C-alpha positions in Angstrom: 17.1 -21.4 18.1 15.5 -24.2 16.0 17.1 -27.5 16.7 18.7 -29.3 13.8 17.2 -32.4 12.3 19.7 -34.8 10.6 19.1 -35.0 6.9 17.6 -38.4 5.9 19.3 -40.6 3.4 17.6 -39.8 0.1 16.6 -41.6 -3.0 16.8 -39.8 -6.3 14.3 -36.9 -6.5 11.1 -38.2 -8.1 10.1 -34.8 -9.5 9.8 -34.5 -13.2 13.1 -33.8 -15.0 11.7 -30.6 -16.6 10.9 -28.9 -13.3 13.4 -29.9 -10.6 15.6 -26.9 -11.3 12.8 -24.4 -10.6 13.3 -24.8 -6.8 16.6 -26.7 -6.4 19.4 -26.0 -4.0 22.6 -26.2 -6.1 26.0 -26.5 -4.4 29.0 -25.1 -6.3 32.1 -27.3 -6.1 35.4 -25.5 -6.9 37.3 -28.9 -7.3 40.8 -27.5 -6.7 39.8 -26.5 -3.2 37.1 -28.9 -2.1 38.9 -32.1 -0.9 42.2 -33.7 -1.8 42.0 -37.4 -2.4 45.6 -38.2 -3.4 47.4 -35.9 -1.0 49.2 -33.7 -3.5 47.9 -30.4 -2.3 45.2 -30.0 -5.0 41.6 -31.0 -4.7 40.4 -33.7 -7.0 37.5 -35.8 -8.1 38.5 -38.6 -5.7 38.1 -36.1 -2.9 34.7 -35.0 -4.1 33.5 -38.7 -4.4 34.6 -39.3 -0.8 32.5 -36.4 0.4 29.3 -37.2 -1.5 27.7 -38.6 1.7 28.4 -35.2 3.4 26.7 -33.4 0.5 23.7 -35.7 0.5 23.4 -35.2 4.3 23.6 -31.4 3.7 20.5 -31.8 1.6 21.5 -30.2 -1.8 19.8 -31.2 -5.0 22.6 -30.7 -7.5 26.3 -30.0 -7.7 27.7 -27.3 -10.1 31.4 -28.0 -10.9 33.6 -25.2 -11.9 35.7 -26.3 -14.9 37.5 -29.6 -14.3 38.8 -29.9 -17.9 42.4 -30.0 -19.1 43.8 -26.5 -18.5 47.2 -24.7 -17.9 45.3 -23.0 -15.0 46.2 -19.5 -16.1 42.7 -18.5 -14.8 41.8 -21.2 -12.4 40.6 -23.6 -15.1 38.6 -21.1 -17.0 41.2 -21.4 -19.7 40.2 -24.7 -21.2 42.5 -26.7 -23.5 40.2 -29.7 -24.0 36.6 -30.1 -22.9 36.6 -33.9 -23.4 39.6 -34.5 -21.0 39.6 -34.1 -17.2 42.7 -32.3 -16.0 45.2 -34.9 -14.6 45.4 -32.8 -11.4 41.7 -33.6 -10.8 41.5 -37.2 -12.1 40.2 -38.9 -15.3 37.1 -38.9 -17.4 36.2 -42.3 -16.0 36.3 -40.9 -12.5 34.1 -38.0 -13.6 31.6 -40.5 -15.0 31.6 -42.4 -11.7 31.1 -39.2 -9.8 28.1 -38.3 -11.9 26.6 -41.7 -11.4 27.4 -42.0 -7.7 25.9 -38.6 -7.0 22.8 -39.4 -8.9 22.3 -42.6 -6.8 22.2 -40.2 -3.8 19.6 -38.0 -5.4 22.1 -35.3 -6.5 22.3 -34.1 -10.1 25.4 -32.7 -11.8 25.9 -29.4 -13.6 29.1 -28.8 -15.5 30.7 -25.4 -16.5 31.2 -24.4 -20.2 33.3 -21.4 -21.1 32.3 -20.5 -24.6 33.7 -17.0 -25.0 37.3 -18.2 -25.1 39.7 -21.2 -24.9 43.2 -21.6 -23.6 46.1 -20.4 -25.6 47.2 -24.1 -25.4 44.1 -25.3 -27.1 44.9 -27.2 -30.4 42.9 -24.7 -32.4 44.9 -21.7 -31.2 48.2 -23.4 -31.5 47.3 -24.3 -35.1 46.3 -20.7 -35.7 49.6 -19.4 -34.5 51.5 -21.8 -36.8 49.3 -21.1 -39.8 49.9 -17.4 -40.0 47.9 -14.4 -41.3 45.0 -15.0 -43.6 44.7 -18.7 -42.8 41.4 -20.6 -42.1 42.8 -21.5 -38.7 42.9 -17.8 -37.7 39.3 -17.3 -38.7 38.3 -19.3 -35.6 39.6 -16.4 -33.4 39.8 -12.6 -33.8 43.1 -11.9 -35.4 43.7 -8.4 -36.9 46.5 -6.2 -38.1 47.5 -3.4 -35.7 47.0 0.3 -36.2 49.5 3.1 -36.5 53.0 2.9 -37.9 54.1 -0.7 -38.6 50.8 -1.9 -36.9 52.3 -1.3 -33.5 49.1 -0.3 -31.9 46.2 -2.6 -30.9 43.3 -2.9 -33.4 40.9 -1.2 -31.0 40.6 0.2 -27.5 38.2 -2.3 -25.9 38.4 -2.6 -22.1 39.3 -5.9 -20.4 37.2 -7.8 -18.0 40.5 -8.0 -16.1 42.8 -5.1 -15.8 45.1 -4.4 -18.7 44.6 -4.6 -22.5 42.5 -6.9 -24.6 45.0 -7.4 -27.5 48.3 -9.3 -27.7 50.6 -9.2 -30.6 52.1 -12.4 -32.0 55.6 -12.6 -33.7 54.2 -12.3 -37.3 52.8 -8.9 -36.4 49.0 -9.6 -36.0 47.1 -9.2 -32.8 44.5 -11.4 -31.2 41.6 -10.4 -29.0 41.1 -11.6 -25.4 38.5 -9.9 -23.2 40.2 -11.7 -20.3 43.8 -12.7 -19.9 46.2 -13.1 -22.9 46.1 -16.9 -22.2 42.4 -16.8 -23.0 41.9 -16.0 -26.7 38.3 -15.1 -27.7 36.6 -17.4 -30.2 34.9 -16.1 -33.3 31.2 -17.1 -32.9 30.4 -16.1 -36.4 32.3 -19.2 -37.6 30.1 -22.3 -38.0 32.9 -24.6 -36.7 32.9 -22.8 -33.4 29.1 -23.3 -33.1 29.2 -26.9 -34.1 32.1 -27.7 -31.7 30.2 -26.3 -28.7 27.0 -28.2 -29.6 29.1 -31.4 -29.8 30.6 -30.6 -26.4 27.1 -30.2 -24.9 26.1 -33.6 -26.3 29.3 -35.1 -25.0 28.5 -34.2 -21.4 24.7 -34.7 -21.6 25.4 -38.3 -22.8 27.6 -38.8 -19.7 24.6 -38.1 -17.5 25.0 -34.4 -16.5 21.7 -32.7 -15.8 22.7 -29.2 -16.8 25.3 -26.7 -17.9 26.4 -23.4 -16.4 27.4 -20.9 -19.2 30.3 -18.7 -18.2 30.3 -15.0 -19.4 27.2 -15.8 -21.4 26.6 -12.3 -22.7 30.1 -11.8 -24.2 30.3 -14.4 -27.1 29.2 -12.3 -30.0 31.2 -9.3 -31.3 30.6 -6.6 -33.8 32.5 -8.0 -36.8 33.9 -4.5 -37.5 35.5 -4.4 -34.1 34.9 -0.7 -33.7 36.4 1.3 -30.8 34.5 1.2 -27.6 32.3 4.2 -26.8 30.7 4.3 -23.3 26.9 4.0 -23.6 27.0 3.0 -27.3 24.0 0.9 -28.2 24.5 -1.8 -29.2 27.6 -2.6 -27.3 30.3 -4.0 -29.6 30.9 -7.1 -27.4 28.3 -7.3 -24.7 24.7 -8.6 -25.0 24.5 -8.5 -28.8 21.3 -9.7 -30.5 23.2 -12.5 -32.3 23.6 -14.3 -29.0 20.0 -15.4 -28.9 20.2 -17.5 -32.0 23.2 -19.3 -30.4 21.2 -20.1 -27.3 18.1 -21.2 -29.2 20.3 -23.7 -31.0 21.8 -24.8 -27.7 18.3 -25.2 -26.2 17.4 -27.6 -28.9 20.4 -29.7 -27.9 19.5 -29.6 -24.2 15.9 -30.4 -24.8 16.8 -33.7 -26.4 18.4 -34.7 -23.1 16.1 -32.9 -20.6 19.1 -30.8 -19.9 19.1 -27.4 -18.1 21.0 -24.2 -18.7 22.0 -21.5 -16.2 23.7 -18.4 -17.6 26.2 -16.1 -16.1 24.6 -12.9 -17.3 25.7 -9.6 -15.8 23.4 -7.0 -17.3 21.9 -3.8 -15.7 19.0 -3.7 -18.2 16.2 -6.0 -16.8 14.4 -6.2 -20.0 17.5 -7.3 -21.9 18.3 -9.7 -19.1 14.9 -11.4 -19.4 15.4 -12.1 -23.1 17.9 -14.8 -22.3 15.2 -16.6 -20.3 12.6 -16.9 -23.0 11.1 -20.4 -23.2 13.3 -21.4 -26.1 16.6 -20.1 -24.7 18.2 -20.5 -21.2 16.2 -22.0 -18.3 17.7 -19.8 -15.6 20.4 -17.1 -15.1 22.3 -15.9 -12.1 20.8 -13.0 -10.1 23.7 -10.6 -9.5 21.5 -7.8 -8.3 20.7 -9.7 -5.1 24.3 -10.9 -4.7 25.7 -7.4 -5.0 23.1 -5.8 -2.7 24.1 -4.3 0.6 22.7 -5.5 3.9 19.8 -3.0 3.9 16.1 -3.8 4.2 14.9 -1.3 1.6 17.6 -2.2 -0.9 17.1 -6.0 -0.4 13.4 -5.7 -0.9 13.9 -3.7 -4.0 16.4 -6.3 -5.3 13.9 -9.1 -4.6 11.0 -7.3 -6.2 13.0 -6.3 -9.3 14.3 -9.9 -9.7 10.8 -11.4 -9.5 9.4 -8.8 -11.8 12.0 -9.3 -14.5 11.5 -13.1 -14.4 7.7 -13.0 -14.4 7.1 -12.1 -18.1 9.1 -15.1 -19.4 7.9 -17.5 -16.7 11.4 -18.3 -15.5 12.3 -19.0 -11.9 14.6 -16.6 -10.1 18.0 -17.7 -8.7 19.4 -16.5 -5.4 23.2 -16.3 -4.8 25.1 -14.9 -1.8 28.6 -15.8 -2.9 30.6 -17.7 -5.5 34.2 -18.4 -6.6 34.6 -14.8 -7.8 33.0 -12.9 -4.9 34.1 -11.9 -1.4 32.9 -14.5 1.2 29.5 -13.5 2.8 30.6 -13.3 6.4 33.5 -11.0 5.5 31.4 -8.8 3.2 28.5 -8.4 5.7 30.9 -7.5 8.5 32.3 -4.4 6.6 31.1 -0.9 6.6 30.2 -1.2 2.9 28.3 -4.5 2.7 27.7 -4.3 -1.1 29.8 -6.2 -3.5 31.5 -4.7 -6.6 34.8 -5.8 -8.2 35.8 -2.1 -8.5 35.8 -1.6 -4.7 37.9 -4.7 -3.7 41.0 -3.6 -1.8 43.6 -5.0 0.5 43.2 -4.3 4.3 39.4 -3.6 4.3 38.4 -4.1 8.0 35.6 -6.4 8.9 33.7 -7.5 12.0 33.4 -11.3 11.6 31.0 -11.7 14.5 28.6 -9.2 12.9 29.2 -10.6 9.5 28.4 -14.1 10.7 25.1 -13.1 12.3 24.1 -11.4 9.1 25.2 -14.3 6.9 23.1 -16.7 9.0 20.1 -14.5 8.6 20.8 -14.1 4.9 20.9 -17.8 4.5 17.3 -18.2 5.8 16.2 -15.2 3.6 17.6 -16.6 0.4 16.4 -20.1 1.1 12.8 -18.8 1.7 12.6 -16.9 -1.6 10.8 -18.3 -4.7 13.1 -20.1 -7.1 16.4 -21.9 -6.9 19.4 -21.2 -4.6 23.1 -21.6 -5.3 25.4 -22.3 -2.4 29.1 -21.9 -2.7 31.3 -24.5 -1.0 32.3 -23.4 2.5 29.4 -21.0 3.0 27.7 -23.7 5.0 30.8 -23.6 7.3 30.7 -19.8 7.6 34.1 -19.4 6.1 35.5 -15.9 6.0 37.5 -14.4 3.1 41.2 -15.4 3.6 44.1 -13.0 3.4 46.5 -14.5 0.9 50.2 -13.4 1.1 51.0 -11.4 -2.1 53.6 -13.8 -3.2 51.1 -16.7 -3.1 48.3 -15.0 -5.0 47.6 -16.8 -8.3 44.6 -15.0 -9.6 45.4 -13.0 -12.8 43.0 -10.2 -11.7 45.6 -9.4 -9.0 48.6 -9.5 -11.3 47.0 -7.6 -14.2 46.0 -4.8 -11.8 49.7 -4.2 -10.9 49.0 -5.8 -7.5 46.3 -3.3 -6.5 43.4 -5.8 -6.7 43.6 -8.6 -4.1 42.0 -10.9 -6.6 39.6 -13.8 -5.9 41.9 -16.4 -4.3 40.7 -15.3 -0.8 37.4 -17.2 -1.4 39.1 -20.2 -3.0 41.2 -21.4 0.0 41.0 -25.3 0.5 38.2 -26.3 2.8 38.7 -27.4 6.4 37.2 -30.9 7.1 39.0 -32.2 10.3 40.2 -29.8 13.0 43.0 -32.0 14.3 44.4 -33.2 11.0 47.2 -31.7 8.9 46.0 -28.8 6.8 42.6 -28.9 8.6 41.8 -32.3 7.0 41.8 -31.0 3.4 43.6 -34.3 2.7 46.9 -32.9 1.6 50.2 -34.4 2.6 52.0 -31.2 1.6 50.9 -27.6 1.8 47.8 -27.0 -0.4 48.0 -24.9 -3.6 46.7 -21.9 -1.6 47.7 -21.4 2.1 45.1 -21.8 4.8 44.8 -19.2 7.5 46.1 -20.2 11.0 42.6 -20.4 12.5 41.1 -22.5 9.6 40.7 -25.6 11.8 38.2 -23.7 14.0 35.8 -23.8 11.0 36.3 -27.5 10.3 33.2 -29.6 9.4 33.9 -32.2 12.1 34.0 -29.5 14.8 30.7 -28.0 13.5 29.1 -31.5 13.4 29.4 -31.5 17.2 28.0 -28.0 17.7 24.2 -27.7 17.3 24.5 -23.9 17.0 27.0 -24.1 14.1 26.5 -22.7 10.6 26.6 -26.2 9.3 23.7 -27.3 11.4 21.8 -24.2 10.5 22.1 -25.0 6.8 21.3 -28.7 7.2 18.2 -27.9 9.1 17.1 -25.2 6.7 17.6 -27.5 3.7 15.7 -30.3 5.4 12.8 -28.0 6.2 12.9 -26.6 2.6 12.7 -30.1 1.2 9.9 -31.3 3.4 7.9 -28.1 3.0 7.8 -27.3 -0.8 6.0 -24.0 -0.1 9.5 -22.6 0.3 10.4 -23.5 -3.3 9.0 -22.1 -6.5 5.8 -20.2 -6.2 4.3 -16.9 -5.1 5.6 -14.4 -2.5 3.4 -11.9 -0.6 5.0 -9.1 1.5 3.5 -8.3 4.9 3.4 -5.0 6.7 6.4 -4.7 8.9 8.4 -2.3 11.1 11.0 -0.2 9.4 14.1 -2.2 8.7 12.2 -5.5 8.8 11.4 -7.8 5.9 8.4 -10.1 6.3 6.7 -12.2 3.7 4.6 -15.3 3.3 4.9 -18.2 0.9 2.3 -21.0 0.4 1.2 -23.6 3.0 1.2 -21.0 5.9 5.0 -20.5 5.7 6.5 -17.1 6.6 10.0 -15.6 6.7 10.9 -12.5 8.8 14.3 -10.9 8.8 15.2 -8.1 11.2 17.8 -5.6 9.7 16.8 -2.8 12.1 18.8 -1.6 15.1 16.3 -2.9 17.7 14.6 -6.2 18.3 11.3 -6.8 16.4 8.1 -8.4 17.5 7.2 -11.7 15.8 3.8 -11.9 14.0 1.2 -14.2 15.4 2.2 -17.8 14.5 1.5 -21.4 15.5 5.1 -22.6 15.4 8.7 -21.4 15.0 10.3 -23.7 12.4 13.8 -22.2 12.6 15.7 -19.1 13.6 19.2 -18.0 12.6 19.9 -17.0 16.2 18.2 -17.1 19.6 15.3 -14.9 20.4 15.8 -12.3 23.2 14.4 -12.8 26.7 11.1 -11.2 25.7 10.6 -13.5 22.7 11.5 -10.8 20.2 13.6 -11.2 17.1 17.1 -9.5 17.6 18.7 -7.4 14.9 20.5 -9.2 12.1 18.4 -12.3 12.8 15.8 -14.2 10.7 13.0 -16.7 11.5 10.9 -19.2 9.7 7.4 -19.3 11.1 4.3 -21.5 10.5 1.2 -19.3 10.6 -1.4 -22.0 11.0 
């Protein structure tokens, strides 16, 4: 196996501000679970600031922060009450500004999360709308409607929820309001000019504080058919997904971002590749998450098709692809790849699904090298570099509304949000808490601790550090062309520029390595004959 090379202390990336994002490695920080600086059981900005040297040594180019704003936490911070205030559980605005500055001094940019589809039911706008009553200007900022049926007792339409349950909640005066997610997350009316102006002002607020980019949550859901018709499966256009009006919104946002050299990444779940690519036109979003690759099973044919499809859909608009294995909503990679069904879909999540963690870890290591060798940018969810598995959360400790709104059938997303282990011999695995963290850690969590992996040259942490160091020093692994090579069934092999090659063996038998001048890195040891074992990847230098 390739030996790790410690990441060098870095100065700010000298690449032009308008191109860094095309090949960046971006690390997702879920603040609540990253590191606890004040000991109260909840991660915070002080904890992140203390770990900035770790992140610099890991070798990432930017940090994407899940929402850190004032929030009642009905949906893990995605129910925002005030975008200009940091939630007191995390710290203060002054601390956020220091974090942005300190990270930049280490060569790490910052991306913040904006949730434009909805706000918290504690947001001043929504509280004013409830007080103002039917027909008021305040209610025009949301989707309030009278109900159907006798006495308006039925919801205005039958739209399905992104979570389980209904999409309408009735208020005491008899009207109903729309929420595609939880009732605590009322949808905004994007036909209203005040909604558009407020979000452009929010973008300016954070760009002026030094952030390099913005991740847009549920980016395809903002616009709704003003008639709010009933939902019909397959109807085109959909009354609330991927409506054409969205593109004018994002063109307006792009003009704001361009004034600050800012970058957008959209969360766009769409099966239609042509419709997906529209969001990436030069005057709209810079990038969008690639969920085809994330959802794909561990299968050579399916993965190659996902890669080809992704590159093909980005090519016409000149946008770089993004590669994601896991995030705060998705089953951890080592757990998913150790299951019989290695694909990801929200509809198939269930309690008690068996997994082979040893197998899943081998595959996750290989997948790390695969994703980092592909053209474009890579998003790395916190804890993936430690090889963390999905945690089983006791039912009485689950906080995710997806679980509660499903009547307890869906295990929810908390299993990938458990506080990180930093020190094997410290209380709560060194998360920093002086009391039990907001989510319980599994009994074996200390075995994954960062300090223990620091001492193990074969650890997942060392694999990621080495891979990111190679990727940074050999830019041929960044943005640019990919060429597939002939390979045995079940094997993926492709070249990049500068003589770089990646080979991944997903077959049942060991594979012969192509002719090469050097082995830069492998995800696991070669066998006794120098062949690449199954569920193993290698980076080679061809000349």
